[in-house]
C-alpha positions as CSV (number, residue, x, y, z in Angstrom):
1,M,37.8,34.4,16.8
2,L,34.9,32.6,15.3
3,R,31.5,34.1,15.8
4,T,28.5,31.8,15.5
5,V,24.9,33.2,14.9
6,S,22.2,31.2,16.6
7,M,18.6,31.5,15.7
8,G,16.2,31.5,18.7
9,A,13.2,28.9,18.8
10,G,10.6,31.5,18.0
11,A,12.7,32.6,14.8
12,A,13.0,29.2,13.7
13,V,9.2,28.4,14.1
14,L,8.4,31.7,12.1
15,A,10.9,30.7,9.3
16,A,9.5,27.2,9.1
17,A,5.9,28.7,9.0
18,A,7.0,31.0,6.0
19,L,8.1,28.1,4.0
20,L,5.1,26.0,4.6
21,T,2.8,29.0,3.7
22,A,4.9,29.5,0.4
23,A,4.6,25.7,-0.4
24,D,0.8,25.5,0.4
25,P,-1.1,28.8,0.0
26,A,-3.7,29.5,2.6
27,G,-7.1,28.6,1.1
28,A,-5.8,26.3,-1.6
29,A,-8.4,23.9,-2.7
30,N,-9.0,21.0,-5.0
31,G,-10.5,21.5,-8.4
32,T,-14.1,20.7,-9.1
33,V,-15.3,19.1,-12.5
34,G,-17.0,21.8,-14.6
35,V,-15.5,24.7,-12.6
36,R,-13.0,27.2,-14.0
37,E,-10.8,27.5,-11.1
38,T,-8.2,30.3,-10.2
39,V,-4.8,29.3,-9.6
40,C,-3.5,30.2,-6.1
41,A,0.0,28.9,-6.4
42,Q,2.8,31.2,-7.6
43,D,3.3,29.0,-10.8
44,L,1.5,25.7,-11.7
45,Y,3.1,23.4,-14.4
46,V,0.7,22.2,-17.1
47,R,1.7,18.8,-18.3
48,T,0.9,16.3,-21.2
49,A,-0.1,13.6,-18.7
50,P,0.1,13.2,-14.9
51,V,4.0,13.5,-14.1
52,G,4.4,13.9,-17.9
53,A,6.4,16.4,-20.0
54,W,6.0,20.0,-19.2
55,M,4.0,22.1,-21.8
56,G,3.6,25.4,-20.1
57,T,3.1,27.3,-16.8
58,L,0.2,28.8,-15.3
59,Y,0.7,31.8,-13.0
60,Q,-1.1,33.0,-10.0
61,G,-4.5,34.5,-10.8
62,Q,-4.7,32.6,-14.3
63,T,-7.5,30.0,-14.6
64,F,-8.1,26.4,-15.4
65,L,-11.3,24.7,-16.4
66,V,-11.3,21.3,-14.8
67,E,-12.8,18.6,-16.9
68,Q,-11.7,15.5,-15.1
69,V,-10.1,14.5,-11.7
70,D,-7.7,11.6,-11.4
71,G,-6.4,11.5,-7.9
72,S,-3.9,14.1,-7.3
73,W,-4.1,15.5,-10.8
74,V,-6.8,17.2,-12.9
75,Y,-7.2,17.6,-16.6
76,G,-8.8,20.4,-18.3
77,F,-8.2,23.6,-20.4
78,A,-5.4,26.0,-19.2
79,Y,-6.3,29.7,-20.1
80,G,-3.7,32.5,-19.9
81,D,-0.6,32.1,-21.8
82,I,-1.1,28.4,-22.6
83,N,-4.7,28.1,-23.9
84,R,-4.6,24.3,-24.5
85,H,-5.7,21.2,-22.7
86,G,-3.4,19.5,-20.1
87,W,-2.9,18.1,-16.7
88,V,-2.0,20.0,-13.5
89,Q,-1.4,18.9,-10.0
90,N,-4.6,19.1,-7.9
91,G,-4.9,21.3,-4.8
92,W,-3.4,24.5,-6.0
93,F,-6.8,26.5,-6.7
94,C,-8.3,29.2,-4.7
């Protein structure tokens, strides 16, 4: 006999909300030029250029000094384990 497991509508909504929360932290904000922003994302890749090669990872709580905004990317100095200039995707700061 085959047994199927079904998820109620309420459980499905809660599961979807949990995924969205993980992908977009509550209170996440865009970077502001001249401000040393705190990373809200679990991890944030630092790249050599927008959509460029990976050069390191900033983790939640580490900081990034925004020096330039270019659409959905920001350039600046990545503190923490990286300690160098690079680009990160905008919108993942507290």
